[in-house]
C-alpha positions in Angstrom: -18.0 2.2 22.4 -17.6 3.0 25.6 -15.2 2.0 28.2 -15.7 -0.2 31.0 -11.9 -1.5 32.4 -8.4 0.5 34.0 -5.8 -0.8 32.2 -2.4 -0.8 32.4 0.8 -1.1 29.6 3.1 -3.8 29.9 6.2 -3.3 28.0 8.7 -5.6 26.2 7.0 -8.9 26.7 9.4 -11.9 25.5 8.0 -14.2 23.5 10.6 -17.3 22.4 9.7 -18.6 19.1 11.0 -22.7 18.6 14.5 -22.1 16.8 15.8 -20.0 19.2 14.8 -15.8 19.0 13.0 -14.4 21.3 10.1 -11.4 19.5 9.8 -8.8 22.5 6.5 -7.7 22.1 3.6 -4.8 24.9 1.2 -5.4 25.9 -2.3 -3.4 26.4 -4.4 -5.2 28.9 -7.0 -4.5 31.5 -6.1 -4.7 34.7 -6.6 -7.5 37.3 -7.3 -10.7 36.5 -9.7 -11.2 34.6 -8.9 -13.4 31.2 -9.6 -11.7 28.2 -9.0 -12.4 24.3 -5.6 -11.1 22.7 -5.6 -8.9 19.6 -2.2 -9.5 18.3 -0.5 -7.1 15.3 2.5 -7.4 14.4 4.9 -5.2 12.9 8.5 -3.2 11.5 7.9 -0.1 12.5 8.9 0.1 16.4 6.5 -0.9 19.1 8.9 1.7 20.7 9.0 3.7 18.1 6.8 5.4 15.8 3.9 2.1 15.5 3.6 2.6 19.2 2.8 6.7 19.1 1.2 6.0 15.8 -0.9 2.8 17.3 -0.9 3.7 21.5 -4.1 4.7 21.8 -5.8 2.8 19.5 -4.8 -0.3 21.7 -5.5 1.2 24.8 -9.0 2.2 23.0 -10.1 -1.5 22.4 -8.5 -2.9 26.0 -10.7 -0.9 27.2 -13.6 -2.6 26.1 -11.7 -5.8 27.5 -9.0 -7.1 24.9 -5.9 -7.2 25.7 -3.4 -5.9 23.0 -0.7 -7.7 21.8 2.6 -5.5 19.6 4.8 -7.4 18.6 8.4 -6.4 16.8 8.8 -8.9 14.3 12.3 -10.8 13.9 15.6 -8.7 13.0 14.0 -5.8 14.3 13.2 -2.8 16.9 13.3 -5.9 20.3 13.0 -9.0 18.3 15.6 -10.9 18.4 16.7 -12.7 15.4 18.1 -10.8 12.3 15.7 -10.0 8.7 16.9 -9.7 5.4 14.0 -9.9 4.2 9.7 -10.8 5.0 9.3 -14.3 2.8 5.9 -14.8 3.7 6.5 -19.1 4.3 8.8 -18.2 6.6 7.0 -15.1 8.7 4.4 -17.5 9.0 6.3 -19.4 10.9 6.3 -17.0 13.7 3.1 -15.6 13.4 1.6 -18.6 13.8 4.1 -19.4 17.1 2.8 -15.7 18.4 -1.1 -16.9 18.0 -0.4 -20.0 19.5 1.9 -19.5 22.9 -0.7 -15.9 23.2 -3.7 -18.3 24.1 -1.7 -20.1 26.6 -1.2 -17.0 28.7 -3.0 -16.6 32.1 -4.4 -13.3 30.8 -5.9 -14.9 27.8 -9.1 -16.6 27.6 -7.4 -19.2 24.9 -9.1 -16.6 21.7 -7.2 -14.3 20.0 -7.4 -12.7 16.8 -5.2 -10.6 14.8 -5.3 -7.4 13.6 -2.7 -4.8 11.5 -2.4 -1.7 8.9 -0.3 -1.8 5.5 3.3 -4.1 6.2 0.9 -4.9 9.9 -2.1 -6.0 7.2 0.4 -7.8 5.0 1.1 -9.9 7.7 -2.6 -10.1 9.4 -3.3 -12.6 5.9 -0.2 -14.8 6.1 -1.0 -15.1 9.7 -4.3 -15.9 8.1 -3.1 -18.2 6.3 -1.3 -20.5 8.7 -4.4 -20.9 10.0 -3.2 -21.3 13.8 -6.2 -24.0 16.1 -6.9 -20.2 18.3 -7.2 -17.4 15.7 -10.8 -16.6 15.2 -10.8 -13.6 13.2 -8.4 -11.0 11.6 -9.0 -7.4 10.6 -7.1 -6.0 7.8 -6.5 -2.5 6.8 -4.7 -1.2 3.3 -2.5 -3.6 1.8 -1.2 -5.4 -1.0 -3.1 -8.0 -0.5 -2.8 -10.8 -3.2 0.2 -10.3 -4.1 1.7 -9.2 -0.6 5.3 -8.4 -1.4 5.6 -8.6 -5.6 2.9 -5.1 -4.9 5.1 -3.2 -2.6 8.2 -3.8 -3.9 7.9 -4.6 -8.2 4.8 -4.2 -10.0 5.2 -6.8 -13.3 9.1 -7.0 -12.9 9.5 -3.2 -12.5 10.8 -1.8 -9.2 8.6 0.9 -7.4 10.9 3.5 -8.4 9.7 6.6 -5.9 8.0 5.2 -4.0 9.8 1.8 -2.4 13.8 2.2 -4.4 14.3 5.8 -2.9 11.6 5.9 -0.5 10.5 3.0 1.9 13.4 1.2 0.8 16.1 3.3 2.0 13.7 4.7 5.6 13.3 0.6 6.7 16.8 -0.4 6.0 17.1 2.8 8.8 14.7 1.8 10.9 16.2 -2.1 10.9 19.3 -0.5 12.0 19.1 1.6 14.4 19.0 0.4 18.6 16.1 -1.2 20.1 13.8 2.1 21.3 13.3 0.2 24.9 16.5 -0.2 27.1 15.6 -3.3 29.6 17.7 -3.4 32.9 19.3 -6.6 31.8 20.6 -5.4 28.8 18.9 -7.2 26.3 18.4 -4.2 24.1 22.3 -4.3 23.3 23.4 -8.1 21.9 19.6 -7.6 20.2 20.8 -4.4 18.3 24.5 -5.3 17.4 22.8 -8.5 16.3 20.7 -6.3 13.9 24.1 -4.5 13.5 26.2 -7.6 12.3 23.4 -10.1 10.4 20.8 -7.8 9.2 20.6 -7.1 5.2 18.6 -4.0 4.3 15.2 -5.1 2.4 15.4 -3.4 -0.7 19.1 -4.9 -1.4 17.8 -8.4 -1.2 14.9 -7.2 -3.7 17.2 -5.8 -5.6 19.1 -9.2 -6.1 16.1 -10.8 -6.2 14.0 -8.4 -9.7 17.9 -9.3 -11.1 18.0 -12.4 -10.4 14.5 -12.9 -11.9 12.8 -14.2 -8.9 10.9 -11.8 -7.9 8.0 -13.1 -8.9 6.0 -13.8 -5.8 3.1 -15.4 -7.5 -0.3 -14.9 -6.4 -1.6 -16.4 -3.4 -5.0 -16.6 -4.5 -4.8 -20.6 -3.8 -3.3 -19.6 0.1 -6.4 -16.9 0.6 -9.0 -19.6 -0.3 -7.0 -21.3 2.5 -8.3 -19.3 5.1 -10.6 -19.9 7.2 -10.8 -17.5 9.9 -13.6 -14.2 9.3 -11.8 -12.0 7.8 -12.8 -7.7 7.6 -11.2 -6.2 4.8 -10.9 -2.2 5.1 -9.9 -0.1 2.2 -9.6 3.0 0.6 -10.5 5.2 -2.9 -7.4 6.8 -2.4 -4.7 4.5 -0.7 -2.1 2.6 -2.9 -4.0 -1.4 -2.5 -7.8 -0.8 -3.3 -7.3 -3.5 -6.6 -5.3 -5.6 -4.3 -7.7 -5.2 -1.3 -10.4 -5.5 -3.5 -9.4 -9.0 -5.2 -8.6 -10.2 -1.9 -11.7 -10.0 -0.2 -13.0 -11.6 -3.5 -10.9 -14.3 -2.9 -11.2 -15.2 0.8 -13.8 -18.7 1.0 -13.9 -17.7 5.0 -16.9 -15.3 6.6 -15.6 -12.1 5.0 -16.8 -8.2 4.5 -15.3 -5.5 3.2 -15.7 -1.4 3.8 -14.3 0.9 1.8 -14.2 4.8 1.6 -12.4 7.6 0.2 -9.4 7.5 2.6 -5.7 7.3 1.5 -3.0 5.7 3.6 -4.8 6.3 6.9 -7.1 4.9 9.8 -11.4 5.1 8.7 -11.6 8.6 11.7 -8.5 10.0 10.4 -10.6 10.4 6.2 -10.7 13.9 4.4 -13.9 12.3 3.9 -16.1 9.5 5.0 -14.8 9.7 8.8 -15.9 7.0 10.4 -16.2 5.7 14.4 -13.7 1.9 12.9 -12.9 1.1 16.6 -16.7 0.6 17.2 -17.0 -1.9 14.1 -13.4 -3.4 15.3 -15.3 -3.8 18.7 -18.4 -5.2 16.6 -16.8 -7.6 14.3 -14.4 -8.7 17.6 -17.3 -9.5 20.6 -19.3 -10.9 17.6 -16.5 -14.3 16.8 -14.1 -13.9 19.7 -16.8 -13.5 22.3 -19.4 -15.0 21.4 -21.7 -11.5 21.6 -24.8 -11.1 18.8 -24.2 -7.4 17.3 -25.6 -7.9 14.3 -23.0 -7.0 12.6 -23.3 -10.5 10.3 -25.9 -9.7 9.6 -26.1 -6.2 7.4 -24.8 -6.4 4.1 -20.7 -7.9 3.6 -19.7 -5.1 1.4 -19.8 -1.2 2.2 -18.5 1.5 -0.3 -18.3 4.8 -0.1 -18.8 6.8 -3.7 -17.1 9.3 -4.0 -18.2 12.9 -4.9 -21.8 11.8 -4.5 -20.2 11.7 -0.9 -22.4 8.8 -0.2 -22.8 5.0 1.2 -23.6 2.2 0.2 -24.1 -1.3 1.6 -23.5 -4.2 -1.6 -24.1 -8.2 -0.9 -20.8 -8.4 -3.1 -18.7 -6.1 -5.1 -19.1 -4.9 -8.0 -22.4 -5.1 -6.6 -24.9 -7.1 -9.0 -26.6 -4.7 -10.2 -23.9 -2.9 -12.3 -23.7 -3.0 -15.8 -20.6 -3.2 -18.5 -21.2 0.2 -21.0 -18.6 0.3 -24.0 -17.1 3.6 -25.0 -14.7 3.4 -28.0 -11.8 5.1 -29.2 -12.5 7.5 -32.4 -11.6 10.3 -34.7 -10.5 13.1 -33.1 -9.9 12.4 -29.5 -13.3 10.7 -29.5 -15.0 8.3 -26.2 -18.1 7.8 -27.6 -20.7 5.1 -27.3 -21.1 3.7 -30.1 -19.0 1.6 -32.0 -16.7 2.8 -35.3 -18.0 2.8 -38.8 -16.5 5.7 -40.2 -12.3 3.5 -41.3 -9.6 2.0 -39.5 -7.8 5.5 -38.1 -5.1 5.6 -35.6 -3.3 8.3 -32.8 0.5 8.7 -32.2 3.1 9.3 -29.7 6.6 9.9 -28.9 7.2 8.4 -26.1 8.3 10.4 -22.5 10.0 9.3 -20.2 8.7 12.2 -17.5 5.6 11.5 -17.9 3.3 10.5 -15.3 4.8 13.2 -12.8 1.5 14.2 -11.8 -0.6 12.0 -10.9 0.0 11.6 -7.0 -0.4 15.4 -6.6 -3.3 15.4 -4.1 -6.0 18.1 -4.0 -7.2 19.2 -0.4 -9.8 16.0 -0.9 -7.4 14.0 -1.6 -8.2 14.0 -5.4 -5.4 13.8 -7.6 -4.7 17.4 -8.8 -5.0 18.3 -12.8 -3.6 15.8 -15.2 -2.5 18.9 -18.1 1.0 18.4 -17.3 0.8 14.8 -18.5 -2.4 14.5 -20.4 0.5 16.5 -23.4 2.6 13.9 -22.6 0.2 11.2 -24.8 -2.9 10.5 -25.9 -6.5 11.8 -24.6 -9.6 10.2 -25.5 -13.4 12.2 -24.0 -16.1 11.5 -24.2 -18.7 15.4 -24.5 -20.2 16.3 -21.2 -23.0 14.1 -20.1 -26.4 14.3 -20.4 -27.3 12.1 -16.6 -24.8 11.5 -13.8 -23.1 8.1 -14.8 -21.5 5.8 -11.3 -18.5 3.8 -11.7 -18.6 1.2 -9.7 -16.0 -1.3 -10.4 -13.1 -2.8 -12.2 -13.1 -0.6 -15.4 -10.8 -2.5 -19.0 -9.4 -1.5 -21.4 -8.3 -2.7 -24.6 -5.8 -1.1 -27.5 -5.2 -2.2 -30.5 -1.6 -1.1 -30.6 1.9 -0.6 -32.7 5.6 1.1 -30.6 8.9 1.0 -32.0 9.8 1.5 -28.5 11.7 -2.0 -27.2 9.9 -2.4 -23.3 6.2 -1.1 -24.3 4.9 0.2 -21.0 1.6 1.8 -21.3 0.0 4.1 -17.9 -3.8 5.0 -18.8 -5.8 7.6 -16.3 -9.2 7.7 -16.3 -10.3 11.3 -15.9 -13.4 14.2 -14.2 -12.9 16.6 -17.4 -14.8 19.0 -15.1 -17.0 21.7 -17.0 -14.1 24.4 -16.4 -11.9 22.3 -18.0 -9.7 21.1 -15.2 -9.0 17.2 -15.5 -8.7 15.1 -11.8 -7.8 11.4 -11.4 -10.9 8.6 -11.2 -8.6 5.9 -11.9 -5.5 4.5 -12.9 -4.0 1.4 -14.4 -1.2 -0.1 -15.9 0.3 -2.8 -18.2 4.2 -3.7 -19.4 3.3 -5.2 -22.0 6.5 -7.5 -23.2 6.3 -8.8 -19.2 2.7 -9.8 -19.2 2.8 -12.2 -21.7 5.2 -14.3 -20.0 4.0 -13.2 -16.5 1.0 -14.1 -15.3 -0.5 -10.3 -14.1 -3.4 -8.8 -12.1 -3.3 -6.2 -13.8 -3.4 -7.1 -17.8 -2.8 -9.2 -20.8 -1.2 -8.7 -24.1 -0.5 -10.6 -27.4 1.1 -10.6 -30.7 -2.2 -10.6 -32.1 -3.4 -6.8 -33.2 -0.6 -6.3 -31.0 -3.0 -5.7 -28.0 -3.4 -5.2 -24.6 -5.7 -5.5 -21.8 -5.2 -3.6 -18.9 -7.3 -4.1 -16.1 -7.8 -0.9 -14.5 -7.6 -0.1 -11.2 -11.3 -0.3 -9.8 -12.9 2.5 -8.3 -16.8 3.6 -7.3 -17.1 7.7 -7.9 -19.8 10.0 -9.6 -19.1 12.0 -13.2 -21.8 15.0 -12.5 -24.3 15.8 -15.9 -22.1 18.0 -17.5 -19.3 16.3 -16.7 -17.2 14.1 -19.3 -15.0 11.4 -19.2 -11.3 11.5 -20.0 -9.0 8.0 -20.7 -5.5 9.4 -21.2 -3.0 6.8 -22.4 0.6 7.4 -21.3 4.1 5.9 -22.5 5.5 6.1 -18.4 4.4 6.3 -15.2 7.3 7.7 -13.2 8.0 8.4 -10.7 5.7 5.1 -9.5 7.5 2.7 -11.4 10.8 2.0 -13.2 10.5 4.3 -16.7 11.1 2.0 -20.4 13.9 2.6 -21.9 13.2 4.1 -25.0 13.2 6.3 -27.1 10.1 5.2 -30.0 6.9 6.3 -30.7 3.7 4.4 -30.3 0.7 4.1 -32.1 -2.6 3.4 -30.8 -5.2 2.2 -33.1 -8.7 3.0 -33.9 -11.8 2.3 -36.3 -14.1 -0.4 -37.2 -11.8 -2.7 -37.2 -9.9 -2.8 -35.1 -11.0 -1.2 -32.5 -9.8 -0.1 -29.4 -12.1 -0.3 -26.1 -13.0 1.7 -22.4 -15.7 -0.8 -20.8 -17.3 1.5 -18.1 -18.7 -0.3 -14.5 -22.0 1.5 -14.3 -24.2 1.6 -11.2 -27.7 2.6 -12.5 -29.6 4.9 -10.2 -31.4 2.4 -7.3 -34.6 3.3 -6.0 -34.5 2.1 -2.4 -30.4 2.3 -1.2 -28.9 0.4 1.9 -26.6 2.1 3.9 -24.4 1.1 7.8 -25.5 3.2 10.3 -21.7 4.3 10.7 -20.8 6.4 13.5 -19.2 9.9 14.6 -15.7 9.5 15.9 -15.0 9.7 18.3 -11.7 11.4 19.1 -8.5 9.3 21.0 -4.8 11.3 20.6 -3.2 9.0 17.8 -0.3 10.3 15.0 -2.5 12.6 13.0 -1.4 11.2 9.0 0.7 13.7 7.8 0.9 13.6 3.9 4.5 14.0 2.1 6.2 16.8 0.9 5.7 16.3 -2.6 7.7 19.2 -4.8 8.1 18.2 -8.8 11.1 20.2 -10.3 11.5 20.5 -14.5 14.9 21.4 -16.0 15.4 25.3 -17.8 14.1 23.5 -20.9 11.5 20.7 -19.6 14.0 17.5 -20.6 14.4 16.8 -17.4 12.1 16.0 -14.3 12.5 15.1 -10.7 9.9 14.3 -8.2 11.1 14.7 -4.1 9.6 13.5 -1.2 9.8 14.3 2.3 9.1 13.2 5.5 9.3 13.6 9.5 8.3 12.6 12.3 9.9 13.2 16.1 8.4 11.7 19.5 8.8 11.0 23.1 9.3 7.0 24.5 10.0 5.9 27.5 13.1 4.1 26.8 13.4 2.1 29.5 16.2 3.9 31.1 13.9 7.4 31.5 12.6 9.6 28.5 14.1 9.5 24.8 13.3 11.4 21.9 13.0 9.6 18.4 13.6 11.4 15.0 13.6 10.5 12.0 13.6 12.6 8.7 13.8 11.0 5.2 14.2 12.8 1.4 14.3 11.3 -1.4 14.2 11.6 -5.1 13.8 10.1 -8.6 15.7 11.6 -11.6 14.1 10.8 -15.5 15.6 12.4 -18.3 13.3 13.1 -21.3 16.1 12.7 -24.0 18.2 10.1 -21.6 15.0 7.4 -20.4 17.3 4.9 -20.2 19.4 6.8 -17.2 16.6 7.2 -14.3 18.5 7.4 -10.8 16.4 7.3 -7.3 18.0 8.8 -4.3 16.5 7.9 -0.9 18.3 9.7 2.4 17.2 8.4 5.8 18.0 9.6 9.3 17.5 8.4 12.9 18.4 9.6 16.2 18.2 7.8 19.3 18.5 10.5 22.0 18.6 11.0 26.3 19.9 13.0 28.9 23.4 10.4 28.3 23.5 9.2 24.8 22.7 9.8 21.5 22.9 7.3 18.7 22.2 8.7 15.1 21.8 5.8 12.0 21.9 7.2 8.4 21.2 5.3 5.1 22.1 7.2 2.0 21.4 5.2 -1.7 21.5 5.9 -5.1 19.8 3.7 -7.7 19.9 3.7 -11.3 19.5 1.1 -13.7 23.3 0.0 -14.1 23.9 -0.5 -10.3 22.8 0.4 -6.6 24.5 1.7 -3.5 23.6 2.1 -0.2 25.6 2.9 3.0 24.3 2.7 7.0 26.8 4.5 8.8 25.9 4.7 12.2 26.9 7.1 14.9 27.4 7.4 18.8 27.8 11.0 20.3 29.1 12.0 17.6 31.9 9.6 16.8 31.7 6.8 14.7 30.6 3.8 16.0 29.7 1.1 13.1 29.0 1.0 8.8 28.3 -1.0 5.9 28.4 -1.1 2.2 26.1 -2.5 -1.0 27.3 -2.0 -3.6 26.1 -3.7 -7.2 27.1 -3.5 -10.7 24.7 -4.2 -12.8 27.1 -4.1 -16.0 28.6 -7.0 -15.2 26.2 -9.1 -14.1 27.5 -9.2 -10.2 27.9 -7.8 -7.0 30.7 -5.9 -5.1 
């Protein structure tokens, strides 16, 4: 990827929408009068703040090879006019469509437009493509909720994402959505935009929880809309991200020309991961050059799927995912915590455990390789079934499936399962995991599995993975009744019994890729160093009460950046601390607390926004306060009392 053009930056270009609202965009473009294809990205993270810091150099790099990069603040955020109460695809799609068509008409664009994005921006990219704007020629999607975009981000099977969304993302986004625009235009438009946000914005978390309480949080399958996408789409995902299931399902649902690359990454771009670091910008250039410039880059001559195998630390190409050579291998649960190949012939049996709402706290504690740390502290809170040490290597490649025959006295039974690599020293690290609310899925079309009263039976569709289990290691299945703090725990209490034996039997199906004589591998380049925001792992702290009856998980984040504030340089700082707490003996009373603080400071002014939220199963409160130079400027309080089945 050799730079061919000098580039410039045009700040805060206004984009009119058909309803009179104006969005705002920054343009990273080659200098001169030549026209180029445009690459649009949509963000709620402020083009003049965190988003610009994180992706500014990436956009300059793509501008250097002949593209106009258009970073757009979406409605009600940053410098964009209008207001936001939530992001509904049907509503947001109208804005995205109009932006694509507006770009195609500008004198700096040659009429061809692409769209790309990560996380929120990845979801926005899929929404844009589903609208099929006439001038949209290609798209690239990184790490997003995919086929159930907003459903997977806020609520899973009717259970709020407890720490990630209720305590962390929700309050943090509320703080951002009430911060003043980072860039101050000479005409003073920024102030009227900010006042409109303060007056009319509603925190997304408030709307999401209101929808959840009213039963409106089933956003429904996206498969139909994905199948309608006509735009060539390149999907990028990571095995250690939170969305590999959604991303691989999205790929399979697409009918347009498509590619899929799944690496070992967490929620970061592919040049910043703990392993498998590649020059993804080169791949993006090849993709967009092919579809928007008509250049034969060879990218469509390659197999469409590229997969990184964890622990083998290698890539391979495939024609589909899972690869056609994958074979299903069955393992049966049995006596003495055994997980074996042979179908049980012994009399039926069972194992039981007492529901523990604190189970799951160690599921997201990661080591330096991105692998989740030893799961022993969680294993004692449920059941485990383990194979003997393997006699030969076994490569898992695809989504495992688990059938559980069970009995329960827990009113709202929930299964959280982990597949773990048991090392020769006894350490157990997560390969992949899955979960199922057996009550909700009986009436809910869930990608996570099904349940029936016959048996009763739970069928879990576990998150796909590609992982090499070495000879001498074991495969372990861990079964828990909670996935705290990721998802809201069950009310409990009660006991869960897993049944095994000849009839009925509980069974794990593992997709195994046999050794291949010839392996097709990609020719990825080593990433070139570009100065962009380094990934910051959040602080993750687990606290237990002295008697181990209560567990609290805390995470914290901090960012500070210098920005072009329009009137001169300004500093923007964000700090976020949140926690989730649940008691073993009071599982019906979990609490999630989030505190976000944002500050925009220049030589003449200091504006601070503070958000505090507290969530419990009986109610919710969020307070946002704004101060200017230390003096109170604005305050609002949202409160919900679900015990009275009403809002106040």
